[in-house]
Backbone atoms as SQL, in Angstrom:
CREATE TABLE atoms (id INTEGER PRIMARY KEY, chain TEXT, resi INTEGER, resn TEXT, atom TEXT, x REAL, y REAL, z REAL);
INSERT INTO atoms VALUES
  (1, 'A', 1, 'MET', 'N', -17.901, -44.388, 24.569),
  (2, 'A', 1, 'MET', 'CA', -17.846, -43.336, 25.557),
  (3, 'A', 1, 'MET', 'C', -16.399, -42.880, 25.782),
  (4, 'A', 2, 'LYS', 'N', -15.474, -43.839, 25.803),
  (5, 'A', 2, 'LYS', 'CA', -14.065, -43.534, 26.020),
  (6, 'A', 2, 'LYS', 'C', -13.526, -42.677, 24.875),
  (7, 'A', 3, 'ILE', 'N', -13.937, -42.972, 23.652),
  (8, 'A', 3, 'ILE', 'CA', -13.477, -42.209, 22.485),
  (9, 'A', 3, 'ILE', 'C', -13.995, -40.772, 22.561),
  (10, 'A', 4, 'ARG', 'N', -15.246, -40.632, 22.973),
  (11, 'A', 4, 'ARG', 'CA', -15.826, -39.295, 23.110),
  (12, 'A', 4, 'ARG', 'C', -15.076, -38.485, 24.163),
  (13, 'A', 5, 'LEU', 'N', -14.751, -39.122, 25.259),
  (14, 'A', 5, 'LEU', 'CA', -14.014, -38.446, 26.323),
  (15, 'A', 5, 'LEU', 'C', -12.636, -38.022, 25.827),
  (16, 'A', 6, 'GLU', 'N', -11.976, -38.901, 25.078),
  (17, 'A', 6, 'GLU', 'CA', -10.662, -38.565, 24.521),
  (18, 'A', 6, 'GLU', 'C', -10.780, -37.398, 23.538),
  (19, 'A', 7, 'ASN', 'N', -11.849, -37.398, 22.742),
  (20, 'A', 7, 'ASN', 'CA', -12.069, -36.289, 21.802),
  (21, 'A', 7, 'ASN', 'C', -12.287, -34.971, 22.544),
  (22, 'A', 8, 'VAL', 'N', -13.087, -35.004, 23.600),
  (23, 'A', 8, 'VAL', 'CA', -13.345, -33.805, 24.402),
  (24, 'A', 8, 'VAL', 'C', -12.054, -33.321, 25.047),
  (25, 'A', 9, 'GLU', 'N', -11.251, -34.249, 25.581),
  (26, 'A', 9, 'GLU', 'CA', -9.980, -33.869, 26.203),
  (27, 'A', 9, 'GLU', 'C', -9.028, -33.267, 25.167),
  (28, 'A', 10, 'ALA', 'N', -8.991, -33.838, 23.962),
  (29, 'A', 10, 'ALA', 'CA', -8.126, -33.319, 22.900),
  (30, 'A', 10, 'ALA', 'C', -8.573, -31.914, 22.492),
  (31, 'A', 11, 'GLN', 'N', -9.879, -31.739, 22.368),
  (32, 'A', 11, 'GLN', 'CA', -10.398, -30.421, 22.001),
  (33, 'A', 11, 'GLN', 'C', -10.141, -29.401, 23.108),
  (34, 'A', 12, 'THR', 'N', -10.267, -29.826, 24.353),
  (35, 'A', 12, 'THR', 'CA', -9.988, -28.942, 25.485),
  (36, 'A', 12, 'THR', 'C', -8.520, -28.525, 25.478),
  (37, 'A', 13, 'ALA', 'N', -7.627, -29.467, 25.227),
  (38, 'A', 13, 'ALA', 'CA', -6.194, -29.156, 25.164),
  (39, 'A', 13, 'ALA', 'C', -5.914, -28.181, 24.022),
  (40, 'A', 14, 'MET', 'N', -6.571, -28.406, 22.878),
  (41, 'A', 14, 'MET', 'CA', -6.378, -27.529, 21.732),
  (42, 'A', 14, 'MET', 'C', -6.892, -26.117, 22.047),
  (43, 'A', 15, 'LEU', 'N', -8.041, -26.017, 22.701),
  (44, 'A', 15, 'LEU', 'CA', -8.588, -24.714, 23.084),
  (45, 'A', 15, 'LEU', 'C', -7.665, -23.986, 24.062),
  (46, 'A', 16, 'GLU', 'N', -7.104, -24.722, 25.012),
  (47, 'A', 16, 'GLU', 'CA', -6.180, -24.111, 25.968),
  (48, 'A', 16, 'GLU', 'C', -4.942, -23.576, 25.257),
  (49, 'A', 17, 'LYS', 'N', -4.444, -24.335, 24.272),
  (50, 'A', 17, 'LYS', 'CA', -3.282, -23.873, 23.502),
  (51, 'A', 17, 'LYS', 'C', -3.643, -22.625, 22.703),
  (52, 'A', 18, 'TRP', 'N', -4.808, -22.626, 22.082),
  (53, 'A', 18, 'TRP', 'CA', -5.244, -21.455, 21.324),
  (54, 'A', 18, 'TRP', 'C', -5.401, -20.240, 22.226),
  (55, 'A', 19, 'GLN', 'N', -5.919, -20.447, 23.428),
  (56, 'A', 19, 'GLN', 'CA', -6.057, -19.339, 24.371),
  (57, 'A', 19, 'GLN', 'C', -4.686, -18.786, 24.749),
  (58, 'A', 20, 'SER', 'N', -3.745, -19.680, 24.951),
  (59, 'A', 20, 'SER', 'CA', -2.381, -19.258, 25.269),
  (60, 'A', 20, 'SER', 'C', -1.780, -18.482, 24.095),
  (61, 'A', 21, 'ASP', 'N', -1.965, -19.026, 22.878),
  (62, 'A', 21, 'ASP', 'CA', -1.457, -18.344, 21.684),
  (63, 'A', 21, 'ASP', 'C', -2.109, -16.972, 21.521),
  (64, 'A', 22, 'LEU', 'N', -3.415, -16.916, 21.740),
  (65, 'A', 22, 'LEU', 'CA', -4.145, -15.661, 21.620),
  (66, 'A', 22, 'LEU', 'C', -3.638, -14.645, 22.641),
  (67, 'A', 23, 'SER', 'N', -3.368, -15.086, 23.833),
  (68, 'A', 23, 'SER', 'CA', -2.840, -14.200, 24.868),
  (69, 'A', 23, 'SER', 'C', -1.483, -13.633, 24.448),
  (70, 'A', 24, 'GLU', 'N', -0.625, -14.483, 23.876),
  (71, 'A', 24, 'GLU', 'CA', 0.682, -14.026, 23.403),
  (72, 'A', 24, 'GLU', 'C', 0.528, -13.017, 22.272),
  (73, 'A', 25, 'VAL', 'N', -0.405, -13.279, 21.358),
  (74, 'A', 25, 'VAL', 'CA', -0.632, -12.361, 20.239),
  (75, 'A', 25, 'VAL', 'C', -1.131, -11.013, 20.757),
  (76, 'A', 26, 'ARG', 'N', -2.036, -11.036, 21.727),
  (77, 'A', 26, 'ARG', 'CA', -2.545, -9.786, 22.294),
  (78, 'A', 26, 'ARG', 'C', -1.424, -8.982, 22.951),
  (79, 'A', 27, 'GLU', 'N', -0.554, -9.659, 23.684),
  (80, 'A', 27, 'GLU', 'CA', 0.581, -8.976, 24.312),
  (81, 'A', 27, 'GLU', 'C', 1.499, -8.375, 23.249),
  (82, 'A', 28, 'SER', 'N', 1.727, -9.138, 22.188),
  (83, 'A', 28, 'SER', 'CA', 2.576, -8.660, 21.099),
  (84, 'A', 28, 'SER', 'C', 1.961, -7.436, 20.419),
  (85, 'A', 29, 'VAL', 'N', 0.673, -7.478, 20.161),
  (86, 'A', 29, 'VAL', 'CA', -0.021, -6.343, 19.550),
  (87, 'A', 29, 'VAL', 'C', 0.067, -5.127, 20.463),
  (88, 'A', 30, 'SER', 'N', -0.095, -5.324, 21.746),
  (89, 'A', 30, 'SER', 'CA', -0.007, -4.222, 22.704),
  (90, 'A', 30, 'SER', 'C', 1.383, -3.584, 22.665),
  (91, 'A', 31, 'ARG', 'N', 2.432, -4.417, 22.630),
  (92, 'A', 31, 'ARG', 'CA', 3.801, -3.889, 22.552),
  (93, 'A', 31, 'ARG', 'C', 4.005, -3.125, 21.246),
  (94, 'A', 32, 'ILE', 'N', 3.500, -3.671, 20.149),
  (95, 'A', 32, 'ILE', 'CA', 3.653, -3.016, 18.849),
  (96, 'A', 32, 'ILE', 'C', 2.918, -1.681, 18.833),
  (97, 'A', 33, 'GLU', 'N', 1.729, -1.621, 19.424),
  (98, 'A', 33, 'GLU', 'CA', 0.989, -0.359, 19.492),
  (99, 'A', 33, 'GLU', 'C', 1.756, 0.679, 20.298),
  (100, 'A', 34, 'LYS', 'N', 2.364, 0.266, 21.412),
  (101, 'A', 34, 'LYS', 'CA', 3.162, 1.198, 22.214),
  (102, 'A', 34, 'LYS', 'C', 4.375, 1.681, 21.421),
  (103, 'A', 35, 'ASP', 'N', 5.049, 0.747, 20.728),
  (104, 'A', 35, 'ASP', 'CA', 6.201, 1.121, 19.909),
  (105, 'A', 35, 'ASP', 'C', 5.794, 2.085, 18.800),
  (106, 'A', 36, 'THR', 'N', 4.668, 1.810, 18.160),
  (107, 'A', 36, 'THR', 'CA', 4.175, 2.671, 17.086),
  (108, 'A', 36, 'THR', 'C', 3.890, 4.071, 17.611),
  (109, 'A', 37, 'HIS', 'N', 3.255, 4.157, 18.757),
  (110, 'A', 37, 'HIS', 'CA', 2.971, 5.466, 19.360),
  (111, 'A', 37, 'HIS', 'C', 4.275, 6.210, 19.658),
  (112, 'A', 38, 'SER', 'N', 5.236, 5.499, 20.219),
  (113, 'A', 38, 'SER', 'CA', 6.525, 6.112, 20.532),
  (114, 'A', 38, 'SER', 'C', 7.218, 6.599, 19.257),
  (115, 'A', 39, 'LEU', 'N', 7.193, 5.786, 18.206),
  (116, 'A', 39, 'LEU', 'CA', 7.829, 6.174, 16.945),
  (117, 'A', 39, 'LEU', 'C', 7.121, 7.367, 16.304),
  (118, 'A', 40, 'ARG', 'N', 5.800, 7.398, 16.381),
  (119, 'A', 40, 'ARG', 'CA', 5.064, 8.548, 15.836),
  (120, 'A', 40, 'ARG', 'C', 5.432, 9.821, 16.578),
  (121, 'A', 41, 'THR', 'N', 5.558, 9.731, 17.880),
  (122, 'A', 41, 'THR', 'CA', 5.939, 10.894, 18.682),
  (123, 'A', 41, 'THR', 'C', 7.332, 11.373, 18.286),
  (124, 'A', 42, 'ARG', 'N', 8.257, 10.439, 18.129),
  (125, 'A', 42, 'ARG', 'CA', 9.621, 10.801, 17.739),
  (126, 'A', 42, 'ARG', 'C', 9.655, 11.391, 16.333),
  (127, 'A', 43, 'LEU', 'N', 8.853, 10.831, 15.419),
  (128, 'A', 43, 'LEU', 'CA', 8.786, 11.345, 14.056),
  (129, 'A', 43, 'LEU', 'C', 8.222, 12.764, 14.040),
  (130, 'A', 44, 'ASP', 'N', 7.153, 12.996, 14.790),
  (131, 'A', 44, 'ASP', 'CA', 6.581, 14.347, 14.877),
  (132, 'A', 44, 'ASP', 'C', 7.611, 15.336, 15.404),
  (133, 'A', 45, 'ASP', 'N', 8.354, 14.932, 16.426),
  (134, 'A', 45, 'ASP', 'CA', 9.383, 15.796, 16.996),
  (135, 'A', 45, 'ASP', 'C', 10.466, 16.095, 15.961),
  (136, 'A', 46, 'ALA', 'N', 10.903, 15.067, 15.234),
  (137, 'A', 46, 'ALA', 'CA', 11.938, 15.258, 14.210),
  (138, 'A', 46, 'ALA', 'C', 11.437, 16.181, 13.094),
  (139, 'A', 47, 'GLU', 'N', 10.183, 16.006, 12.678),
  (140, 'A', 47, 'GLU', 'CA', 9.622, 16.879, 11.646),
  (141, 'A', 47, 'GLU', 'C', 9.529, 18.317, 12.140),
  (142, 'A', 48, 'ASP', 'N', 9.107, 18.494, 13.377),
  (143, 'A', 48, 'ASP', 'CA', 9.033, 19.843, 13.944),
  (144, 'A', 48, 'ASP', 'C', 10.410, 20.493, 13.983),
  (145, 'A', 49, 'ARG', 'N', 11.405, 19.742, 14.383),
  (146, 'A', 49, 'ARG', 'CA', 12.769, 20.281, 14.441),
  (147, 'A', 49, 'ARG', 'C', 13.284, 20.627, 13.046),
  (148, 'A', 50, 'SER', 'N', 12.962, 19.799, 12.046),
  (149, 'A', 50, 'SER', 'CA', 13.453, 20.067, 10.690),
  (150, 'A', 50, 'SER', 'C', 12.777, 21.294, 10.080),
  (151, 'A', 51, 'ARG', 'N', 11.571, 21.613, 10.517),
  (152, 'A', 51, 'ARG', 'CA', 10.852, 22.784, 10.003),
  (153, 'A', 51, 'ARG', 'C', 11.209, 24.061, 10.758),
  (154, 'A', 52, 'ARG', 'N', 11.920, 23.930, 11.826),
  (155, 'A', 52, 'ARG', 'CA', 12.170, 25.051, 12.726),
  (156, 'A', 52, 'ARG', 'C', 12.826, 26.243, 12.026),
  (157, 'A', 53, 'ASP', 'N', 13.729, 26.009, 11.106),
  (158, 'A', 53, 'ASP', 'CA', 14.468, 27.090, 10.451),
  (159, 'A', 53, 'ASP', 'C', 13.930, 27.392, 9.055),
  (160, 'A', 54, 'ASN', 'N', 12.667, 27.048, 8.793),
  (161, 'A', 54, 'ASN', 'CA', 12.065, 27.257, 7.479),
  (162, 'A', 54, 'ASN', 'C', 11.153, 28.480, 7.473),
  (163, 'A', 55, 'LEU', 'N', 11.135, 29.151, 6.332),
  (164, 'A', 55, 'LEU', 'CA', 10.162, 30.210, 6.071),
  (165, 'A', 55, 'LEU', 'C', 9.564, 29.960, 4.696),
  (166, 'A', 56, 'ILE', 'N', 8.298, 30.333, 4.524),
  (167, 'A', 56, 'ILE', 'CA', 7.628, 30.187, 3.237),
  (168, 'A', 56, 'ILE', 'C', 7.323, 31.584, 2.711),
  (169, 'A', 57, 'PHE', 'N', 7.717, 31.833, 1.460),
  (170, 'A', 57, 'PHE', 'CA', 7.523, 33.130, 0.823),
  (171, 'A', 57, 'PHE', 'C', 6.500, 32.986, -0.299),
  (172, 'A', 58, 'HIS', 'N', 5.534, 33.899, -0.311),
  (173, 'A', 58, 'HIS', 'CA', 4.472, 33.890, -1.317),
  (174, 'A', 58, 'HIS', 'C', 4.598, 35.119, -2.213),
  (175, 'A', 59, 'GLY', 'N', 4.081, 35.000, -3.429),
  (176, 'A', 59, 'GLY', 'CA', 3.962, 36.153, -4.313),
  (177, 'A', 59, 'GLY', 'C', 5.168, 36.462, -5.173),
  (178, 'A', 60, 'LEU', 'N', 6.199, 35.648, -5.134),
  (179, 'A', 60, 'LEU', 'CA', 7.359, 35.887, -5.992),
  (180, 'A', 60, 'LEU', 'C', 7.089, 35.296, -7.375),
  (181, 'A', 61, 'PRO', 'N', 7.471, 36.002, -8.441),
  (182, 'A', 61, 'PRO', 'CA', 7.203, 35.511, -9.802),
  (183, 'A', 61, 'PRO', 'C', 7.711, 34.080, -9.993),
  (184, 'A', 62, 'ASP', 'N', 6.925, 33.317, -10.731),
  (185, 'A', 62, 'ASP', 'CA', 7.198, 31.888, -10.913),
  (186, 'A', 62, 'ASP', 'C', 7.369, 31.588, -12.396),
  (187, 'A', 63, 'VAL', 'N', 8.260, 30.669, -12.702),
  (188, 'A', 63, 'VAL', 'CA', 8.428, 30.190, -14.080),
  (189, 'A', 63, 'VAL', 'C', 8.428, 28.668, -14.067),
  (190, 'A', 64, 'ALA', 'N', 8.078, 28.091, -15.201),
  (191, 'A', 64, 'ALA', 'CA', 8.081, 26.633, -15.312),
  (192, 'A', 64, 'ALA', 'C', 9.505, 26.115, -15.160),
  (193, 'A', 65, 'LYS', 'N', 9.638, 25.007, -14.513),
  (194, 'A', 65, 'LYS', 'CA', 10.930, 24.329, -14.316),
  (195, 'A', 65, 'LYS', 'C', 11.967, 25.220, -13.641),
  (196, 'A', 66, 'GLU', 'N', 11.515, 26.030, -12.693),
  (197, 'A', 66, 'GLU', 'CA', 12.444, 26.875, -11.940),
  (198, 'A', 66, 'GLU', 'C', 13.340, 25.990, -11.085),
  (199, 'A', 67, 'SER', 'N', 14.638, 26.202, -11.173),
  (200, 'A', 67, 'SER', 'CA', 15.586, 25.394, -10.401),
  (201, 'A', 67, 'SER', 'C', 15.683, 25.918, -8.973),
  (202, 'A', 68, 'ALA', 'N', 16.255, 25.097, -8.113),
  (203, 'A', 68, 'ALA', 'CA', 16.464, 25.503, -6.719),
  (204, 'A', 68, 'ALA', 'C', 17.393, 26.713, -6.653),
  (205, 'A', 69, 'GLU', 'N', 18.378, 26.753, -7.548),
  (206, 'A', 69, 'GLU', 'CA', 19.304, 27.889, -7.579),
  (207, 'A', 69, 'GLU', 'C', 18.572, 29.179, -7.952),
  (208, 'A', 70, 'GLU', 'N', 17.643, 29.078, -8.907),
  (209, 'A', 70, 'GLU', 'CA', 16.866, 30.255, -9.295),
  (210, 'A', 70, 'GLU', 'C', 15.976, 30.722, -8.137),
  (211, 'A', 71, 'SER', 'N', 15.376, 29.774, -7.443),
  (212, 'A', 71, 'SER', 'CA', 14.549, 30.125, -6.281),
  (213, 'A', 71, 'SER', 'C', 15.392, 30.818, -5.220),
  (214, 'A', 72, 'GLU', 'N', 16.577, 30.293, -4.986),
  (215, 'A', 72, 'GLU', 'CA', 17.468, 30.898, -3.993),
  (216, 'A', 72, 'GLU', 'C', 17.857, 32.316, -4.403),
  (217, 'A', 73, 'GLU', 'N', 18.153, 32.515, -5.695),
  (218, 'A', 73, 'GLU', 'CA', 18.503, 33.853, -6.176),
  (219, 'A', 73, 'GLU', 'C', 17.345, 34.833, -5.979),
  (220, 'A', 74, 'LYS', 'N', 16.122, 34.375, -6.214),
  (221, 'A', 74, 'LYS', 'CA', 14.957, 35.241, -6.012),
  (222, 'A', 74, 'LYS', 'C', 14.820, 35.631, -4.540),
  (223, 'A', 75, 'ILE', 'N', 15.092, 34.692, -3.657),
  (224, 'A', 75, 'ILE', 'CA', 15.009, 34.984, -2.222),
  (225, 'A', 75, 'ILE', 'C', 16.107, 35.962, -1.812),
  (226, 'A', 76, 'LEU', 'N', 17.328, 35.735, -2.293),
  (227, 'A', 76, 'LEU', 'CA', 18.427, 36.651, -1.968),
  (228, 'A', 76, 'LEU', 'C', 18.138, 38.051, -2.499),
  (229, 'A', 77, 'SER', 'N', 17.557, 38.121, -3.698),
  (230, 'A', 77, 'SER', 'CA', 17.189, 39.414, -4.278),
  (231, 'A', 77, 'SER', 'C', 16.104, 40.095, -3.444),
  (232, 'A', 78, 'LEU', 'N', 15.131, 39.330, -2.990),
  (233, 'A', 78, 'LEU', 'CA', 14.074, 39.877, -2.130),
  (234, 'A', 78, 'LEU', 'C', 14.674, 40.476, -0.860),
  (235, 'A', 79, 'PHE', 'N', 15.578, 39.745, -0.237),
  (236, 'A', 79, 'PHE', 'CA', 16.201, 40.247, 0.990),
  (237, 'A', 79, 'PHE', 'C', 17.005, 41.516, 0.717),
  (238, 'A', 80, 'LYS', 'N', 17.789, 41.502, -0.353),
  (239, 'A', 80, 'LYS', 'CA', 18.677, 42.624, -0.638),
  (240, 'A', 80, 'LYS', 'C', 17.907, 43.850, -1.121),
  (241, 'A', 81, 'ASN', 'N', 17.040, 43.682, -2.107),
  (242, 'A', 81, 'ASN', 'CA', 16.407, 44.830, -2.759),
  (243, 'A', 81, 'ASN', 'C', 15.132, 45.310, -2.068),
  (244, 'A', 82, 'THR', 'N', 14.331, 44.399, -1.561),
  (245, 'A', 82, 'THR', 'CA', 13.053, 44.793, -0.969),
  (246, 'A', 82, 'THR', 'C', 13.165, 45.004, 0.536),
  (247, 'A', 83, 'LEU', 'N', 13.778, 44.043, 1.206),
  (248, 'A', 83, 'LEU', 'CA', 13.869, 44.110, 2.665),
  (249, 'A', 83, 'LEU', 'C', 15.106, 44.854, 3.152),
  (250, 'A', 84, 'LYS', 'N', 16.010, 45.171, 2.222),
  (251, 'A', 84, 'LYS', 'CA', 17.259, 45.887, 2.540),
  (252, 'A', 84, 'LYS', 'C', 18.079, 45.150, 3.600),
  (253, 'A', 85, 'LEU', 'N', 18.112, 43.828, 3.463),
  (254, 'A', 85, 'LEU', 'CA', 18.912, 42.984, 4.352),
  (255, 'A', 85, 'LEU', 'C', 19.942, 42.248, 3.514),
  (256, 'A', 86, 'ASN', 'N', 21.165, 42.249, 3.977),
  (257, 'A', 86, 'ASN', 'CA', 22.213, 41.550, 3.253),
  (258, 'A', 86, 'ASN', 'C', 22.410, 40.171, 3.885),
  (259, 'A', 87, 'ILE', 'N', 21.876, 39.159, 3.253),
  (260, 'A', 87, 'ILE', 'CA', 21.957, 37.787, 3.757),
  (261, 'A', 87, 'ILE', 'C', 23.007, 37.034, 2.934),
  (262, 'A', 88, 'PRO', 'N', 24.044, 36.511, 3.568),
  (263, 'A', 88, 'PRO', 'CA', 25.031, 35.725, 2.823),
  (264, 'A', 88, 'PRO', 'C', 24.395, 34.453, 2.242),
  (265, 'A', 89, 'GLU', 'N', 24.886, 34.053, 1.073),
  (266, 'A', 89, 'GLU', 'CA', 24.345, 32.861, 0.410),
  (267, 'A', 89, 'GLU', 'C', 24.424, 31.624, 1.287),
  (268, 'A', 90, 'ASP', 'N', 25.472, 31.516, 2.088),
  (269, 'A', 90, 'ASP', 'CA', 25.641, 30.304, 2.903),
  (270, 'A', 90, 'ASP', 'C', 24.641, 30.218, 4.054),
  (271, 'A', 91, 'ARG', 'N', 23.853, 31.273, 4.272),
  (272, 'A', 91, 'ARG', 'CA', 22.801, 31.221, 5.307),
  (273, 'A', 91, 'ARG', 'C', 21.571, 30.453, 4.821),
  (274, 'A', 92, 'ILE', 'N', 21.483, 30.243, 3.504),
  (275, 'A', 92, 'ILE', 'CA', 20.363, 29.492, 2.933),
  (276, 'A', 92, 'ILE', 'C', 20.848, 28.081, 2.623),
  (277, 'A', 93, 'SER', 'N', 20.278, 27.119, 3.316),
  (278, 'A', 93, 'SER', 'CA', 20.642, 25.718, 3.069),
  (279, 'A', 93, 'SER', 'C', 19.960, 25.187, 1.819),
  (280, 'A', 94, 'ARG', 'N', 18.692, 25.615, 1.644),
  (281, 'A', 94, 'ARG', 'CA', 17.906, 25.071, 0.535),
  (282, 'A', 94, 'ARG', 'C', 16.741, 26.016, 0.274),
  (283, 'A', 95, 'ALA', 'N', 16.394, 26.170, -1.000),
  (284, 'A', 95, 'ALA', 'CA', 15.220, 26.959, -1.379),
  (285, 'A', 95, 'ALA', 'C', 14.597, 26.295, -2.596),
  (286, 'A', 96, 'HIS', 'N', 13.294, 26.076, -2.542),
  (287, 'A', 96, 'HIS', 'CA', 12.615, 25.455, -3.688),
  (288, 'A', 96, 'HIS', 'C', 11.134, 25.786, -3.664),
  (289, 'A', 97, 'ARG', 'N', 10.519, 25.646, -4.824),
  (290, 'A', 97, 'ARG', 'CA', 9.080, 25.889, -4.953),
  (291, 'A', 97, 'ARG', 'C', 8.300, 24.707, -4.385),
  (292, 'A', 98, 'ILE', 'N', 7.086, 25.000, -3.927),
  (293, 'A', 98, 'ILE', 'CA', 6.198, 23.965, -3.394),
  (294, 'A', 98, 'ILE', 'C', 5.075, 23.740, -4.398),
  (295, 'A', 99, 'GLY', 'N', 4.863, 22.497, -4.790),
  (296, 'A', 99, 'GLY', 'CA', 3.741, 22.155, -5.664),
  (297, 'A', 99, 'GLY', 'C', 4.095, 22.166, -7.139),
  (298, 'A', 100, 'GLN', 'N', 3.070, 21.922, -7.955),
  (299, 'A', 100, 'GLN', 'CA', 3.211, 21.871, -9.407),
  (300, 'A', 100, 'GLN', 'C', 3.051, 23.273, -9.997),
  (301, 'A', 101, 'PHE', 'N', 3.772, 23.533, -11.069),
  (302, 'A', 101, 'PHE', 'CA', 3.672, 24.823, -11.742),
  (303, 'A', 101, 'PHE', 'C', 2.339, 24.940, -12.478),
  (304, 'A', 102, 'THR', 'N', 1.694, 26.084, -12.313),
  (305, 'A', 102, 'THR', 'CA', 0.533, 26.462, -13.128),
  (306, 'A', 102, 'THR', 'C', 0.701, 27.935, -13.472),
  (307, 'A', 103, 'SER', 'N', 0.267, 28.314, -14.651),
  (308, 'A', 103, 'SER', 'CA', 0.436, 29.709, -15.072),
  (309, 'A', 103, 'SER', 'C', -0.530, 30.647, -14.356),
  (310, 'A', 104, 'GLU', 'N', -1.554, 30.094, -13.703),
  (311, 'A', 104, 'GLU', 'CA', -2.562, 30.922, -13.038),
  (312, 'A', 104, 'GLU', 'C', -2.079, 31.567, -11.739),
  (313, 'A', 105, 'LYS', 'N', -1.161, 30.912, -11.042),
  (314, 'A', 105, 'LYS', 'CA', -0.720, 31.478, -9.766),
  (315, 'A', 105, 'LYS', 'C', 0.735, 31.109, -9.494),
  (316, 'A', 106, 'CYS', 'N', 1.345, 31.894, -8.613),
  (317, 'A', 106, 'CYS', 'CA', 2.741, 31.652, -8.233),
  (318, 'A', 106, 'CYS', 'C', 2.795, 30.640, -7.098),
  (319, 'A', 107, 'ARG', 'N', 3.688, 29.686, -7.244),
  (320, 'A', 107, 'ARG', 'CA', 3.900, 28.723, -6.158),
  (321, 'A', 107, 'ARG', 'C', 4.743, 29.386, -5.070),
  (322, 'A', 108, 'PRO', 'N', 4.485, 29.053, -3.823),
  (323, 'A', 108, 'PRO', 'CA', 5.334, 29.601, -2.754),
  (324, 'A', 108, 'PRO', 'C', 6.733, 28.975, -2.796),
  (325, 'A', 109, 'ILE', 'N', 7.674, 29.674, -2.223),
  (326, 'A', 109, 'ILE', 'CA', 9.044, 29.161, -2.090),
  (327, 'A', 109, 'ILE', 'C', 9.279, 28.870, -0.618),
  (328, 'A', 110, 'ILE', 'N', 9.745, 27.663, -0.336),
  (329, 'A', 110, 'ILE', 'CA', 10.113, 27.316, 1.035),
  (330, 'A', 110, 'ILE', 'C', 11.631, 27.420, 1.140),
  (331, 'A', 111, 'VAL', 'N', 12.082, 28.086, 2.192),
  (332, 'A', 111, 'VAL', 'CA', 13.513, 28.324, 2.389),
  (333, 'A', 111, 'VAL', 'C', 13.918, 27.754, 3.736),
  (334, 'A', 112, 'LYS', 'N', 14.966, 26.941, 3.708),
  (335, 'A', 112, 'LYS', 'CA', 15.552, 26.419, 4.948),
  (336, 'A', 112, 'LYS', 'C', 16.837, 27.196, 5.184),
  (337, 'A', 113, 'PHE', 'N', 16.877, 27.861, 6.319),
  (338, 'A', 113, 'PHE', 'CA', 18.052, 28.646, 6.674),
  (339, 'A', 113, 'PHE', 'C', 18.997, 27.817, 7.526),
  (340, 'A', 114, 'SER', 'N', 20.285, 28.034, 7.323),
  (341, 'A', 114, 'SER', 'CA', 21.269, 27.377, 8.189),
  (342, 'A', 114, 'SER', 'C', 21.402, 28.206, 9.453),
  (343, 'A', 115, 'THR', 'N', 21.821, 27.550, 10.515),
  (344, 'A', 115, 'THR', 'CA', 21.902, 28.256, 11.801),
  (345, 'A', 115, 'THR', 'C', 23.244, 28.904, 12.006);
């Protein structure tokens, strides 16, 4: 009977420790979930800010392996010749095609303007 009681007491102590450990794990998971939510919010904000000065242009002729410089030249030409706007080269931070080249359709060009 004494051995059984000792076994029950040992198991009870082990269960109490597991409950304590489980409580700590739950608190840790809760903190991590809050941190993850906060980081996602900050990431969304950063992505929104980085897209703020971007424009996407469709319908410009496309060639295989078009370089960023070629894309930028096409955009500058569009502004100068079609839109009759003189945009200095330094106003464009980056210009490049989006997606994989296919001969069936023109890929859009995304342009990031400097402020």
